[in-house]
C-alpha positions as CSV (number, residue, x, y, z in Angstrom):
1,M,4.1,-4.6,9.4
2,S,6.7,-5.6,7.1
3,T,10.4,-6.3,7.6
4,G,13.3,-8.7,5.8
5,M,16.2,-8.9,5.7
6,N,18.7,-9.0,1.5
7,D,22.1,-8.7,1.2
8,V,25.3,-9.9,-0.2
9,S,29.0,-10.8,-0.2
10,T,31.9,-10.7,-1.5
11,G,35.1,-11.5,0.6
12,A,35.1,-9.6,3.7
13,R,32.8,-7.0,1.6
14,W,29.3,-7.1,2.0
15,F,26.2,-4.5,1.2
16,G,22.7,-4.9,2.9
17,T,19.4,-3.3,2.9
18,G,16.6,-3.2,5.4
19,H,12.8,-1.6,5.6
20,S,10.2,-1.8,7.7
21,T,6.0,0.5,7.7
22,L,6.1,-0.5,11.9
23,T,4.8,2.5,13.5
24,D,7.2,3.2,16.0
25,P,10.6,4.8,15.6
26,A,12.3,2.6,17.7
27,A,10.9,-0.7,16.7
28,A,10.9,0.5,13.1
29,G,14.6,1.3,13.4
30,A,15.9,-1.6,15.3
31,E,14.1,-4.0,12.8
32,A,15.7,-2.2,9.7
33,A,18.8,-1.9,11.3
34,A,18.2,-5.8,11.4
35,G,17.8,-6.9,7.5
36,A,20.2,-4.3,6.5
37,L,23.3,-5.0,9.1
38,D,22.5,-8.5,10.2
39,G,24.9,-8.2,13.6
40,R,28.0,-7.9,11.4
41,V,29.5,-3.8,11.7
42,P,29.5,-1.7,9.4
43,A,31.8,1.4,7.1
44,V,28.3,3.4,6.4
45,V,24.4,3.3,7.3
46,F,22.0,4.9,4.6
47,V,19.1,6.0,6.9
48,F,15.9,7.1,4.2
49,C,12.7,7.8,6.7
50,S,9.3,9.5,6.7
51,V,8.5,12.6,8.7
52,G,7.3,11.7,11.5
53,Y,9.9,8.9,12.5
54,Q,13.3,11.7,12.5
55,V,13.8,10.8,16.5
56,P,17.0,10.4,18.8
57,E,15.4,5.9,19.3
58,L,15.2,5.5,15.6
59,F,19.0,5.1,15.4
60,D,19.5,2.9,18.7
61,A,19.7,0.0,17.3
62,V,21.9,1.4,14.4
63,R,24.8,2.4,17.3
64,A,24.8,-0.9,19.1
65,Q,26.0,-2.3,15.7
66,A,28.4,0.5,14.8
67,G,32.1,0.7,15.3
68,P,34.0,3.6,16.4
69,D,34.3,4.4,12.2
70,T,31.1,3.7,11.5
71,V,29.0,6.7,9.6
72,I,25.3,7.5,9.6
73,V,24.3,9.0,7.3
74,G,20.2,10.0,5.7
75,C,17.5,12.4,5.5
76,T,13.2,13.1,5.8
77,T,11.8,11.9,2.2
78,S,9.1,11.6,-0.2
79,G,9.0,7.9,-0.3
80,Q,11.9,5.6,0.7
81,L,13.1,2.2,-0.8
82,G,15.0,-1.2,1.3
83,D,14.7,-4.9,1.0
84,G,13.0,-4.8,-2.5
85,R,9.6,-3.1,-1.3
86,V,9.4,0.9,-1.7
87,S,6.3,2.7,0.7
88,R,5.7,6.1,1.7
89,A,5.8,5.5,5.5
90,G,8.5,4.3,7.2
91,V,11.7,3.7,7.5
92,A,14.8,2.1,4.9
93,M,18.1,1.7,5.3
94,T,21.2,0.2,3.3
95,A,24.9,-0.3,4.7
96,W,27.5,-1.8,3.7
97,G,31.3,-2.6,5.1
98,G,34.6,-4.6,5.1
99,A,37.4,-4.5,3.2
100,G,38.5,-1.8,0.8
101,F,36.4,0.7,1.5
102,A,36.4,4.4,3.0
103,V,33.5,7.1,4.0
104,R,34.6,10.3,5.3
105,T,31.5,12.8,5.7
106,Q,32.0,17.0,6.2
107,V,28.3,18.7,7.2
108,A,28.0,22.5,5.8
109,R,25.4,23.9,7.9
110,G,22.9,26.8,7.1
111,A,22.9,25.9,3.9
112,T,19.9,28.6,2.6
113,G,22.2,32.3,1.2
114,R,24.8,30.5,0.0
115,L,24.7,27.4,-1.3
116,R,27.8,27.7,-4.0
117,E,29.8,27.8,-0.9
118,A,28.0,24.7,1.1
119,G,28.7,22.5,-2.2
120,A,31.9,23.7,-1.8
121,Q,32.8,22.5,1.9
122,A,30.7,19.6,2.1
123,A,32.6,17.9,-1.3
124,S,36.5,19.0,1.3
125,C,35.9,15.6,2.8
126,L,36.9,13.9,-0.1
127,A,40.7,15.1,0.5
128,A,40.7,12.3,3.5
129,V,39.7,10.0,0.6
130,G,42.8,8.2,-1.0
131,S,41.4,5.2,-2.5
132,E,42.0,4.7,-6.4
133,H,37.9,5.0,-7.3
134,R,35.9,7.5,-5.7
135,A,32.6,9.5,-5.5
136,L,31.1,12.0,-3.6
137,L,27.7,11.5,-2.5
138,I,25.7,14.7,-1.4
139,I,22.6,15.2,0.3
140,G,20.7,18.4,0.8
141,D,17.3,20.0,2.0
142,G,14.8,19.9,-0.4
143,L,13.5,23.0,0.6
144,T,16.1,25.9,0.1
145,G,15.7,27.0,-3.5
146,A,18.0,27.0,-6.4
147,T,20.0,23.5,-5.6
148,H,21.7,23.4,-8.4
149,E,24.4,25.7,-6.5
150,I,25.1,23.8,-4.3
151,V,26.5,21.2,-7.4
152,R,28.2,23.9,-9.0
153,G,30.2,24.6,-5.3
154,A,31.1,20.2,-5.7
155,F,32.1,19.9,-8.5
156,S,34.8,23.2,-8.1
157,V,36.0,21.2,-5.4
158,A,35.5,17.2,-6.7
159,G,36.5,18.7,-10.6
160,A,35.9,16.4,-13.8
161,A,37.5,13.1,-12.0
162,V,35.0,12.3,-9.2
163,P,31.1,11.0,-10.2
164,L,28.6,12.8,-8.0
165,A,25.7,11.1,-6.9
166,G,23.1,11.3,-3.5
167,G,19.3,13.6,-3.8
168,C,17.9,16.1,-1.4
169,A,15.5,15.2,1.6
170,G,12.0,15.4,1.5
171,D,8.3,16.1,3.0
172,N,6.2,13.6,1.4
173,L,5.7,17.1,-1.1
174,T,4.4,19.2,1.8
175,Y,6.8,21.7,1.8
176,V,6.9,22.8,5.3
177,R,10.6,21.0,6.4
178,T,12.7,18.1,6.1
179,Y,15.8,17.0,7.9
180,Q,19.3,15.3,7.2
181,F,20.4,13.3,9.5
182,H,24.9,12.6,10.6
183,G,26.6,10.9,12.8
184,G,27.5,7.8,14.1
185,R,28.1,5.5,17.0
186,D,27.9,8.1,19.4
187,G,25.1,10.0,19.0
188,V,23.5,11.2,15.4
189,E,22.7,15.0,14.7
190,I,18.9,15.4,12.8
191,L,19.7,18.8,10.9
192,S,17.9,21.1,8.7
193,D,19.2,24.0,5.9
194,T,22.3,21.6,5.4
195,V,24.2,19.9,2.8
196,I,26.3,17.0,3.4
197,G,29.2,15.5,1.4
198,I,29.5,11.5,2.2
199,A,32.8,10.5,0.4
200,I,32.9,7.7,-1.1
201,G,36.1,5.0,-1.6
202,S,36.7,1.8,-3.2
203,D,40.1,-0.4,-3.7
204,R,37.0,-2.0,-6.9
205,P,35.5,0.0,-8.6
206,L,32.5,2.3,-8.2
207,G,29.4,3.3,-11.3
208,V,27.6,6.3,-11.2
209,G,23.5,6.1,-13.9
210,L,20.9,8.4,-14.6
211,A,18.1,8.0,-17.2
212,H,14.5,9.7,-16.8
213,G,12.2,8.7,-20.0
214,W,10.9,12.1,-21.1
215,Q,10.7,13.1,-24.4
216,K,10.0,16.5,-26.1
217,Q,6.7,18.1,-26.8
218,G,6.3,20.1,-29.4
219,D,7.6,23.2,-30.2
220,A,11.4,24.8,-28.0
221,M,10.5,28.5,-26.4
222,V,12.8,30.5,-25.0
223,V,13.6,31.6,-21.4
224,T,13.7,35.6,-21.5
225,N,13.6,36.3,-17.7
226,S,14.3,34.2,-15.3
227,R,16.2,34.2,-11.9
228,D,17.4,30.8,-10.2
229,G,14.5,28.6,-10.1
230,R,11.8,30.7,-11.4
231,V,10.6,31.4,-14.5
232,L,9.6,34.5,-15.2
233,E,9.2,35.1,-18.5
234,L,8.8,32.6,-22.0
235,D,9.7,33.9,-25.7
236,G,9.1,36.9,-24.1
237,E,5.7,36.7,-22.2
238,P,4.8,35.4,-18.9
239,A,5.5,32.1,-18.3
240,L,2.6,31.1,-16.3
241,D,0.9,32.5,-19.0
242,V,2.1,30.3,-21.5
243,F,2.4,26.8,-19.6
244,L,-1.3,27.2,-18.8
245,R,-2.4,27.6,-22.6
246,R,0.1,24.7,-24.2
247,L,-1.9,23.5,-21.6
248,G,-5.6,24.2,-22.3
249,V,-6.6,26.1,-18.6
250,G,-6.9,28.6,-17.0
251,D,-5.5,31.0,-13.8
252,S,-8.1,28.0,-12.1
253,A,-6.0,25.6,-12.5
254,L,-3.8,27.9,-9.4
255,D,-7.3,27.1,-7.4
256,D,-6.0,24.2,-5.5
257,P,-2.4,23.8,-5.3
258,A,-2.6,20.3,-4.7
259,A,-4.3,20.1,-7.7
260,F,-2.1,21.7,-9.8
261,R,0.7,20.4,-8.1
262,D,-0.1,18.2,-9.9
263,L,-1.7,18.6,-13.3
264,A,2.3,20.7,-13.7
265,F,3.8,17.3,-12.4
266,H,3.0,15.8,-15.7
267,H,4.0,18.8,-17.9
268,P,7.5,19.4,-17.4
269,L,10.2,21.3,-18.5
270,G,13.4,19.7,-20.9
271,L,16.6,21.9,-20.9
272,S,18.3,21.1,-23.7
273,R,21.6,20.1,-23.1
274,R,24.6,18.4,-24.8
275,S,23.3,15.0,-24.4
276,G,19.7,15.3,-24.0
277,E,17.3,17.4,-21.8
278,D,17.1,18.2,-18.2
279,I,14.6,18.1,-16.7
280,R,12.5,20.4,-14.5
281,V,9.8,20.3,-12.2
282,I,7.2,22.9,-12.1
283,H,6.2,23.0,-7.9
284,D,3.8,26.0,-8.6
285,G,2.4,29.1,-10.3
286,D,2.3,32.7,-8.4
287,L,0.0,34.9,-10.7
288,S,1.1,37.9,-8.5
289,D,4.0,37.8,-11.3
290,R,2.6,35.0,-13.6
291,S,5.7,32.7,-12.8
292,L,5.9,29.4,-12.9
293,I,8.8,28.0,-9.5
294,C,10.5,25.2,-10.2
295,L,13.3,24.1,-7.3
296,A,16.7,24.7,-9.0
297,D,18.3,26.8,-11.8
298,V,15.9,27.6,-14.9
299,P,19.1,29.3,-16.5
300,Q,18.1,32.4,-18.9
301,G,18.5,32.4,-22.7
302,A,17.8,28.3,-22.8
303,L,16.2,26.9,-25.1
304,I,13.5,24.8,-23.2
305,W,10.5,22.0,-24.5
306,M,7.1,20.8,-23.3
307,M,8.0,17.1,-22.2
308,T,6.1,14.3,-22.5
309,S,6.6,10.6,-20.9
310,D,4.3,7.1,-21.2
311,H,4.5,5.1,-18.7
312,D,6.6,2.4,-20.3
313,S,8.7,4.6,-21.5
314,L,9.4,5.6,-17.2
315,L,9.8,1.8,-16.0
316,D,12.5,1.6,-19.1
317,S,14.9,4.5,-17.7
318,A,14.4,2.5,-14.8
319,G,16.1,0.0,-16.2
320,E,18.3,1.8,-18.2
321,A,19.7,4.1,-15.2
322,S,20.2,0.7,-13.0
323,G,22.0,-0.9,-16.3
324,Q,24.4,1.7,-16.8
325,A,25.7,2.1,-12.9
326,L,27.0,-1.8,-13.4
327,E,28.2,-0.9,-17.0
328,A,30.6,1.7,-15.2
329,L,31.7,-1.3,-13.2
330,G,33.9,-2.9,-16.3
331,G,32.6,-6.0,-15.8
332,V,33.2,-6.7,-11.8
333,P,30.2,-8.1,-10.0
334,A,28.4,-5.5,-8.0
335,L,28.5,-5.6,-4.3
336,G,25.3,-3.3,-4.0
337,M,23.2,-0.2,-5.1
338,L,21.9,3.3,-3.9
339,V,18.7,4.5,-5.8
340,F,17.9,8.0,-5.6
341,D,14.8,8.0,-7.0
342,C,11.7,11.4,-8.3
343,A,8.9,12.1,-5.6
344,A,7.4,13.0,-8.9
345,R,8.1,10.2,-10.7
346,W,5.8,8.5,-7.6
347,I,3.3,10.7,-8.8
348,K,3.1,10.4,-12.0
349,L,3.5,6.4,-12.5
350,G,1.3,5.5,-9.4
351,E,0.8,3.3,-7.1
352,A,1.0,0.3,-9.0
353,G,3.8,1.6,-11.4
354,V,6.2,2.7,-8.4
355,Q,5.4,-1.3,-7.4
356,Q,6.4,-2.3,-11.3
357,E,9.4,0.5,-11.3
358,N,11.0,-0.8,-8.7
359,A,10.8,-4.6,-9.9
360,E,12.2,-3.4,-13.3
361,I,15.5,-2.3,-11.4
362,G,14.8,-5.2,-9.2
363,K,14.8,-7.1,-13.0
364,R,18.2,-5.5,-13.9
365,L,20.0,-6.0,-10.9
366,D,19.1,-9.8,-10.3
367,G,19.9,-10.2,-7.0
368,V,22.2,-7.5,-6.1
369,P,20.4,-5.7,-2.6
370,Y,19.7,-1.8,-3.8
371,G,18.0,0.7,-1.2
372,G,17.1,4.8,-1.3
373,F,14.9,7.5,-1.1
374,Y,12.6,9.2,-3.6
375,T,13.9,12.6,-3.9
376,N,12.7,16.0,-4.0
377,G,15.9,16.6,-6.7
378,E,18.7,14.1,-8.0
379,I,21.7,14.8,-8.0
380,G,24.1,12.6,-11.1
381,R,27.4,13.6,-13.0
382,V,29.2,11.7,-14.8
383,R,30.8,14.1,-16.9
384,G,31.1,17.9,-17.4
385,A,30.4,20.9,-14.6
386,L,26.2,19.7,-14.5
387,G,24.2,17.6,-12.6
388,M,21.0,18.7,-10.9
389,H,18.5,16.9,-12.7
390,H,14.3,16.0,-12.3
391,F,12.1,13.5,-12.6
392,T,16.0,11.6,-12.8
393,L,16.3,8.2,-11.5
394,V,20.2,8.4,-10.7
395,T,22.2,5.7,-9.0
396,L,25.3,4.5,-7.9
397,A,26.7,0.8,-8.1
398,L,28.9,-0.9,-5.7
399,A,31.8,-2.9,-6.9
């Protein structure tokens, strides 16, 4: 059992987080809601939970405190952060409210096969928010594949001036089914295969940060054949052959899918970008066509590297992403922060390392509350049309 609350208020504005590991979804929801809402009427509540908690009773305590315009959104995860703690199983809630906030949403259903259209549809909620400062949050199903298309669709609507943040729902890396949540005081839908757009408006600054802590290893390779997230050839050779050779292992490494995934999570690919490298996590290998399978695009013709990192660099990146978001507030004190962290980082860091990462975020924020979840892919864009990431920590700070 865990319980707690952590919130700060700035005038009539407030930001709160709550967390619970109680096994009963209704009781866990009530405990997390008590920490996050503390009797206040929220503008928005984010509910992040492990698979198994996604039942209507999870939301009862939140709905009881919601106002007529309160937005309730969220998803299942591969871990959650709230109240300064992390857990694999449980519920975390993050909420804010008060003067100067506007929140509008749009759900795109049946996203598979039309991800770019779904991203654009989800982003259409921005039109209802006319605040001085705006951001678009996106929560997607983490198993649709080609999730970069969601970001491209959202960018086609949001344009270059609106930052993007968010993440894709998880199911503790079982890759069976994820769930997304959307509703309000009168009810919450439990959905799959959707993209949810959450337009955030504020009369004070919003800041986005992102960092991953990985560096290039070895010689560059050219993606000579690929299709969305499936890498078929590297430098003219079957991609799986190249990957296994560079790791010094054979086909037997794929005999145990979980063990191969664990190996691959420690050796992601890095896509060359002007601002650095975007990370692509390898989730599987296909012996039939000798391909590597990622959950987002690795475009044909791209220059890529095997990537390496160490414990300290990953921890430093958590502080860096948090610091970037705070700096983007332009000196205005932060009210709170949403965090979208990669489930593969948990695998790389290990249980103790995740606790250290959490402490690093808390140290950088110095008492500012934060909450979020471990994703199947992170969305973060401050400039440019790109914004789908893996092995990255994305943050959104509110003033």
